C-alpha positions in Angstrom: 137.0 120.3 116.4 136.2 123.0 119.0 138.8 125.3 120.6 139.3 123.5 123.9 142.3 121.8 125.6 141.1 118.4 124.5 139.1 118.9 121.3 136.5 116.2 120.3 137.6 113.9 117.5 135.8 112.1 114.8 135.7 108.4 115.8 136.0 109.1 119.5 132.3 108.4 120.4 131.4 111.8 121.7 128.1 112.3 123.6 125.5 114.1 121.4 124.6 117.7 121.9 120.8 118.3 121.8 119.5 121.3 120.1 117.8 124.0 122.1 114.1 123.6 122.5 114.2 120.1 121.4 110.7 119.5 122.7 109.1 120.9 119.6 107.3 118.4 117.4 109.8 117.7 114.7 112.8 117.6 117.1 110.8 115.5 119.6 109.9 113.0 116.9 113.6 112.8 116.0 114.5 112.3 119.7 112.1 109.4 119.8 113.3 107.9 116.5 117.0 107.9 117.6 116.5 106.4 121.1 117.8 103.1 119.8 119.2 101.5 116.6 116.0 99.7 115.8 113.9 102.9 115.9 116.5 104.8 113.9 116.5 102.1 111.1 112.7 102.1 110.9 112.6 105.9 110.9 115.1 106.1 108.0 113.3 103.4 106.0 110.0 105.3 106.4 111.7 108.6 105.5 113.1 106.8 102.4 109.6 105.6 101.4 108.1 109.1 101.8 110.9 110.7 99.8 111.4 108.1 97.1 108.0 106.7 96.3 106.2 109.8 94.9 106.2 109.4 91.1 108.0 106.1 91.4 105.1 104.1 89.8 103.6 106.7 87.5 106.5 108.5 85.8 107.0 106.8 82.4 110.4 105.6 81.2 112.8 108.5 80.9 115.2 108.8 78.0 117.9 107.9 77.5 119.8 105.9 80.0 116.9 104.5 82.0 115.1 103.3 78.9 118.2 101.7 77.5 118.9 99.8 80.8 115.3 98.7 81.0 115.1 97.6 77.3 118.3 95.6 77.6 116.9 93.8 80.7 113.6 93.2 78.9 115.5 91.6 76.0 117.3 89.3 78.6 114.0 88.2 80.0 112.5 87.7 76.5 115.4 85.7 75.2 116.4 83.9 78.3 120.0 84.9 77.6 121.3 86.3 80.9 125.0 86.6 79.7 124.9 88.8 76.7 123.7 92.4 76.9 121.8 93.9 73.9 119.7 96.7 72.8 117.7 95.4 69.9 120.4 93.9 67.6 123.2 96.0 68.9 125.5 94.9 71.8 125.4 97.1 74.9 128.8 96.5 76.5 129.2 99.8 78.4 128.5 98.3 81.9 128.8 94.8 83.4 125.8 92.7 84.0 125.0 93.4 87.7 122.1 95.8 87.3 120.5 93.8 84.5 120.4 90.7 86.6 118.8 92.6 89.5 116.2 94.1 87.2 115.5 90.8 85.5 115.1 89.0 88.9 112.4 91.6 89.8 110.6 91.3 86.4 110.7 87.5 86.4 109.4 87.4 90.0 106.5 89.8 89.2 105.6 87.7 86.1 105.6 84.5 88.1 103.3 86.1 90.6 100.8 86.8 87.8 101.3 90.5 87.3 100.0 91.3 83.8 102.4 92.9 81.3 105.2 92.9 83.9 107.9 93.4 81.2 106.4 96.8 80.2 106.1 98.2 83.7 109.0 100.6 84.2 108.5 100.7 87.9 109.6 97.1 88.2 112.9 97.9 86.7 113.3 100.7 89.2 112.9 98.5 92.2 116.7 97.7 92.5 117.4 101.4 92.5 114.8 102.0 95.2 116.4 99.2 97.3 119.8 100.6 96.5 118.8 104.1 97.6 117.2 103.0 100.9 120.1 100.5 101.5 122.6 103.3 100.9 120.8 105.4 103.5 121.0 102.7 106.1 124.6 101.9 105.3 125.4 105.6 105.7 123.9 105.4 109.2 126.0 102.3 109.8 129.2 103.8 108.4 128.7 107.0 110.3 128.5 105.1 113.6 132.3 104.6 113.3 132.7 108.4 113.4 129.9 110.0 115.3 127.1 109.2 117.8 123.9 107.4 116.9 122.1 110.7 116.7 124.8 112.2 114.4 124.7 109.0 112.3 121.0 109.4 111.9 121.4 113.0 110.8 124.0 112.0 108.2 121.8 109.3 106.9 118.9 111.8 106.8 121.0 114.2 104.8 121.6 111.5 102.2 118.0 110.4 102.2 116.7 113.9 101.5 119.3 114.9 99.0 118.0 115.9 95.6 120.5 113.7 93.7 119.7 110.5 95.5 116.0 111.2 95.2 116.4 111.4 91.4 118.6 108.2 91.2 116.1 106.2 93.4 113.5 106.7 90.7 115.7 105.7 87.7 116.3 102.2 86.5 120.1 102.3 86.2 123.3 101.6 88.1 124.0 104.5 90.3 121.8 103.9 93.4 123.1 100.3 93.7 126.7 101.5 93.1 126.3 103.9 96.0 125.1 101.1 98.2 128.3 99.0 97.4 130.6 102.0 97.8 129.2 102.9 101.3 129.4 99.3 102.4 133.0 99.0 101.3 134.0 102.4 102.7 132.2 101.9 106.0 133.9 98.5 106.5 137.3 99.8 105.6 136.7 102.7 108.1 136.2 100.4 111.0 139.5 98.6 110.2 141.4 101.9 109.7 140.1 103.5 112.9 140.8 100.4 114.9 144.4 100.5 113.8 144.6 104.2 114.6 143.4 103.6 118.1 146.2 101.0 118.6 143.8 98.1 118.9 145.5 94.8 118.2 143.1 92.0 118.9 144.4 88.4 118.9 141.7 87.4 116.5 140.7 90.4 114.3 137.0 90.2 113.3 136.1 88.8 109.9 132.9 90.9 109.4 134.5 94.1 108.1 136.8 92.3 105.6 133.9 90.1 104.5 131.7 93.2 103.9 134.4 95.1 102.2 135.4 92.4 99.6 131.8 91.4 98.9 130.9 95.1 98.3 133.9 95.5 96.1 132.7 92.5 94.0 129.2 93.9 93.8 130.5 97.3 92.7 132.6 95.7 89.9 129.7 93.7 88.6 127.6 96.9 88.6 129.9 99.5 87.1 133.3 97.9 86.4 136.4 99.3 88.1 134.9 102.6 89.3 134.5 101.4 92.9 138.3 100.5 92.8 139.0 104.2 92.1 137.2 105.3 95.3 138.9 102.6 97.4 142.3 102.9 95.8 142.5 106.7 96.0 141.4 106.6 99.7 144.0 104.0 100.6 146.7 105.9 98.7 145.9 109.2 100.4 145.9 107.6 103.9 149.2 105.8 103.1 150.8 109.1 102.2 149.4 111.0 105.2 150.2 108.3 107.7 153.4 107.1 106.0 152.1 103.6 106.6 149.6 101.2 105.2 150.1 98.4 107.7 146.4 98.4 108.5 145.6 97.0 105.1 146.6 93.5 106.3 143.6 93.6 108.7 141.4 93.5 105.6 142.8 90.0 104.8 143.7 90.9 101.2 144.7 87.4 100.2 141.4 85.7 101.2 139.5 88.8 100.1 140.9 88.9 96.6 140.2 85.2 96.2 136.6 85.8 97.3 136.1 88.8 95.0 137.4 86.7 92.0 135.0 83.9 92.9 132.1 86.4 92.7 133.1 88.3 89.6 135.1 86.0 87.4 132.2 83.6 86.3 130.3 86.3 84.3 133.5 87.9 82.9 134.7 84.5 81.7 131.2 83.8 80.2 131.0 87.2 78.3 134.6 86.7 77.1 133.6 83.3 75.8 130.6 84.8 74.1 131.9 88.0 72.8 135.7 87.7 72.9 137.4 91.1 73.6 134.4 93.1 72.4 133.0 93.7 75.9 136.3 94.8 77.4 137.2 97.1 74.5 133.8 98.6 74.5 133.5 99.0 78.3 136.9 100.1 79.1 137.9 101.8 75.9 134.6 102.9 74.4 132.9 104.0 77.6 135.3 104.6 80.5 138.3 106.0 78.8 136.2 108.1 76.4 134.9 110.0 79.5 138.3 111.6 79.7 137.0 113.6 76.7 133.6 115.2 76.4 131.5 112.1 75.9 128.0 112.5 74.4 128.4 116.4 74.6 128.6 116.2 78.4 131.8 118.1 78.6 132.3 120.9 81.2 135.2 122.7 82.9 136.4 122.0 86.4 134.3 123.4 89.2 131.0 122.3 87.8 130.4 119.6 90.5 131.0 122.2 93.2 128.4 124.5 91.7 125.9 121.6 91.3 126.5 120.4 94.8 124.5 123.2 96.4 121.4 121.9 94.6 122.1 118.2 94.4 122.9 117.8 98.1 120.1 120.1 99.2 119.0 120.3 102.1 122.3 119.2 103.6 124.4 121.5 101.3 123.8 124.6 103.4 125.2 123.0 106.6 128.0 121.3 104.7 129.2 124.8 103.7 129.1 125.9 107.3 130.9 122.8 108.5 133.7 123.2 106.0 136.0 125.4 108.1 135.8 123.2 111.2 136.3 120.1 109.1 139.5 121.6 107.6 140.8 122.4 111.1 140.2 118.7 112.1 141.8 117.3 108.9 144.5 115.4 110.8 142.2 113.7 113.3 141.9 110.1 112.2 138.2 110.1 111.5 138.1 113.4 109.6 141.3 112.3 107.8 139.7 109.1 106.6 136.5 110.9 105.3 138.5 113.5 103.6 140.6 110.8 101.9 137.4 109.3 100.7 136.1 112.6 99.4 138.9 114.8 98.2 141.1 112.7 95.8 138.1 111.3 93.9 136.4 114.7 93.8 139.5 116.2 92.2 139.5 113.4 89.6 135.9 114.0 88.6 136.5 117.8 88.3 139.4 117.2 86.0 137.7 114.7 83.8 136.0 116.5 80.9 132.8 114.4 80.8 130.6 115.5 83.7 127.2 114.2 84.8 125.7 115.1 88.2 125.5 111.5 89.4 129.2 110.7 89.1 130.0 112.2 92.5 127.1 110.6 94.4 129.4 108.0 96.0 131.3 110.8 97.7 128.2 112.4 99.3 128.1 110.1 102.4 131.5 111.3 103.4 130.2 114.9 103.2 127.1 114.0 105.2 129.2 112.3 108.0 131.6 115.2 108.2 128.7 117.7 108.4 126.9 115.6 111.1 130.1 115.5 113.1 130.4 119.3 113.0 126.7 119.8 113.6 126.5 117.7 116.8 129.6 119.4 118.2 128.2 122.9 117.5 131.2 124.0 115.5 129.4 125.3 112.4 130.8 128.5 111.0 129.3 131.7 112.4 130.7 133.9 109.6 129.0 135.0 106.4 128.4 131.3 105.7 125.4 131.4 108.0 123.6 133.3 105.3 123.5 130.0 103.5 120.6 129.0 105.7 118.4 131.0 103.3 119.1 128.3 100.7 116.6 126.1 102.7 113.8 128.4 101.4 115.3 129.4 98.1 115.4 125.9 96.7 111.7 124.9 97.4 110.5 128.4 96.3 112.5 128.2 93.0 111.6 124.6 92.3 107.9 125.4 92.9 107.9 128.3 90.6 109.7 126.4 87.8 107.4 123.4 88.2 104.2 125.5 87.9 105.5 127.6 85.0 106.7 124.4 83.3 103.3 122.8 83.7 101.6 125.8 82.3 104.0 126.0 79.3 103.8 122.3 78.5 100.2 121.4 79.3 98.4 124.8 79.7 97.4 123.7 83.2 99.0 125.1 86.3 99.1 121.7 88.3 96.7 122.9 91.0 96.8 119.6 93.0 100.5 120.1 93.6 100.1 123.6 95.1 99.3 122.7 98.7 102.4 120.4 98.8 104.6 123.0 97.2 103.3 125.7 99.6 104.0 123.4 102.5 107.6 122.8 101.2 108.2 126.6 101.1 106.7 127.1 104.6 108.9 124.4 106.2 111.9 125.8 104.2 111.1 129.3 105.5 110.8 127.9 109.1 114.2 126.2 108.7 115.8 129.5 107.6 114.0 131.6 110.2 114.9 129.5 113.3 118.5 128.9 112.2 121.2 129.6 114.7 124.1 127.5 116.0 122.1 125.9 118.8 119.1 125.2 116.6 120.9 123.9 113.5 119.6 120.4 114.0 116.1 121.4 114.2 116.4 123.6 111.2 117.8 120.7 109.2 114.9 118.5 110.3 112.4 121.1 109.1 114.3 121.3 105.8 114.0 117.6 105.5 110.2 117.9 105.9 110.3 120.5 103.2 112.1 118.0 100.9 109.3 115.5 101.6 106.6 117.9 100.6 108.6 118.9 97.5 109.0 115.3 96.4 105.3 114.7 96.7 104.5 117.9 94.8 107.0 117.6 92.0 107.7 113.9 91.5 104.2 112.7 92.6 102.0 115.3 90.9 103.7 117.6 88.5 106.0 115.3 86.5 103.4 112.6 85.8 101.0 115.2 84.6 103.5 116.5 82.0 102.4 114.0 79.3 104.0 116.0 76.5 107.4 115.1 78.0 106.7 111.4 77.5 105.5 111.0 73.9 106.6 107.3 73.8 103.9 106.5 76.5 101.2 108.2 74.4 102.3 106.3 71.3 102.3 103.0 73.1 98.9 103.7 74.5 97.6 104.4 71.0 99.0 101.2 69.6 97.5 99.1 72.5 94.0 100.4 71.4 94.3 99.1 67.9 91.8 96.4 66.7 94.1 94.2 64.6 96.1 91.4 66.0 99.9 91.5 66.3 100.6 95.2 65.3 104.1 95.9 63.9 105.6 99.3 64.0 108.4 101.4 62.5 109.7 104.7 63.8 111.1 107.4 61.6 112.8 110.5 63.1 112.0 109.6 66.7 114.3 106.8 67.8 114.4 107.2 71.5 115.0 104.1 73.6 111.8 104.6 75.5 109.8 104.1 72.3 111.5 100.7 71.8 110.8 99.7 75.4 107.2 100.7 75.3 106.2 99.5 71.8 108.3 96.3 71.6 111.8 95.1 70.8 110.7 94.4 67.2 110.0 98.1 66.6 112.1 99.1 63.6 114.1 102.3 63.4 114.2 103.8 59.9 114.0 107.0 57.9 110.9 108.4 56.3 111.2 106.4 53.0 112.0 103.2 54.9 108.9 103.7 57.0 106.8 103.9 53.8 108.3 100.7 52.5 107.6 99.0 55.8 104.0 100.1 55.8 103.4 98.8 52.3 104.5 95.2 53.3 101.2 94.1 54.9 98.3 94.9 57.2 98.3 95.8 60.9 101.4 97.9 60.4 102.0 101.4 61.8 104.5 104.0 60.9 105.5 106.5 63.6 106.7 109.4 61.6 108.1 112.6 63.2 107.2 115.8 61.2 110.8 116.4 60.1 110.8 113.2 58.2 107.2 113.3 57.1 108.0 114.8 53.7 110.3 111.9 52.8 107.6 109.5 53.9 104.9 111.1 51.8 107.2 111.2 48.7 108.2 107.6 49.0 104.5 106.6 49.6 103.5 108.3 46.4 106.3 106.7 44.5 105.3 103.2 45.5 101.5 103.8 45.3 101.1 103.3 49.1 97.6 104.0 50.5 97.5 104.9 54.1 95.5 106.6 56.8 96.4 108.9 59.7 95.4 107.1 62.9 96.5 109.9 65.3 99.0 112.7 65.7 100.9 113.2 69.0 102.4 116.5 70.0 105.3 116.2 72.5 108.7 117.3 73.6 111.9 115.3 73.2 113.8 115.9 76.5 116.9 114.2 75.1 117.2 116.7 72.2 115.5 119.6 73.9 113.0 120.3 71.1 109.3 120.0 70.4 108.2 117.1 68.2 105.1 116.1 66.3 104.6 112.4 65.5 102.0 111.1 63.1 100.8 107.5 63.4 100.2 106.3 59.9 98.5 102.9 59.3 98.3 100.8 56.3 94.9 101.0 54.6 92.3 98.7 56.0 94.0 98.5 59.4 91.9 99.6 62.4 
């Protein structure tokens, strides 16, 4: 990738190039951490803990996807039915069962260990995502070792670990962090087989480990999110076959035995759900969810190019270096390693840009390829020296902008400027400024390490302090807290006008969802009943209460903000007369 007679190649095991002045503290710590594989793994796990744990335990359930996944898992645990997937009385057949099983295993384990109210603790449902995120970071390191040095692999994993998008997914109880883990495992295993074939290696007994990892990861990805992992793998294979005019290396993956093993892992549940629900799961999952994304599903439509724009934020702090690495990566596009990584990245990215439904996390499984390509360019000192170098300012712009938005948001929503977060936000800006100030080609690695430290302080300040303090963003938590303080035994609730999944998760599966008049009828059917009425439906509630002669009291009124709908709400908690 440099202009020499024999340019270095991805996958050729080049010796690392240390940055200038690597004796400074941050770079020296990284030198120590990458001295061997064990230290590198421990270092990456510790980085994952620092980056992912702030806010993990104390941010309430977030609408809507996280709360829907958690509630469906809670109902599995409550009912003991681990085949069917339901949200209250409605089937939830958008995704296979994988993530629900993982979440249920964590909740059941916590309950058996005596943790009180385990089914209501959202952080338990997030543990599979945390494991998936840290596991994906470690697997990025493992996958990158097929292309770059140990130091470069650690840098690639660090870019993934500190990325904004993975940090968000690690804190959400849904499928995407675990899907990332399976995709990186499959692509890393396939890379080893492909590069071995490119090097002309023809062992008498090809190893079983890469095929075993590949097919097991494929099965895991299918159980988590259906055929999506097949798209990443299939498009990569197709692109490589076209470029090489051969796909003979695929036989080294032992496809006959591998397909049999994959079917052994995935068929039992698919047969069970077909036995239970007939064709309903497949029609809802493939037709109602996946194919509908070709259009603008749930108002998430956007034109092509959106993911490229979002990339500069969602892959921060690695995005700046990725932009500088792009010209060198393109020059190396026919080298085996770079060709494989681009085949992983480009076809699937084009598909996502063309599909109308766009959500930021869709392209997350493509980010490890970008991280490895960037690390390869970084350790060989072939980053662009053109106007792209101005992108180093992005290391300061993002923490500065995020800090200002966080403080302004806190003042607007809570009338309190989140003072405890200020030292961490200031530290994030300082390290971001240092990363920008010291950047040059020979110090790019050290700049990135300082930007990662900035990401750590930013995570503590925003996720750990600011977000949990924004109680108005989580009205369901306030409602659940109010209902837990009632004196009567076995309270029952109905919600009118505010039907978010987080409310059902926090107040109980039996919570009814009705309109204003239905809430009044429910309240009149006995004592220890509560109606959670949003102000826009309160008039209908009052009119119906007057018509049926209902006598009630206002227990509490909660002011909040519905982040799913983007509007302020006011919820009155009415109780039947005589209820305390």
